[in-house]
Steps between C-alpha positions, in 0.01 A plus 500: 500500500635843409358831622607846385477818705525862401596738779462873462681692771476872561787674676525836667739750344584632847682174582692375198589132512732322259352150533170328581503165676198270476444157654223280358392182676240251378330283763271203465306256716641215290811302583778596261815316404704822448362778724831690480415625150187679627698810604672747271686816603545771240717809512455737208644846427261793515501741210326831543331675211641852478231759563595861445265764635552856381341800665568864429433835655545832321457862600368592151218318324552637148819493294575632151776334305648670194784391270832665583523847345130540410378665820575871507360591844700496818517179694192401696472437872732254663330172581581188695381147430571220744476138384504218753583144398394218733 
């Protein structure tokens, strides 16, 4: 008899682990000739999907962009844009 399992584990990004260890044990009410093969221990590497979160904050909400040399007025107000990457 063969049985397949699919395990889906969810990990917290506040505690990053490099491996997951799982022990599976099959039990039965029957008498078995080889009960030692009813346990399997797995150790697998954990790979994290990279998630990049960008957020920005600016002190101006409207910008005008002109090709170099085509804007004859004086420069506009100074502005600051902050971009955070998590």
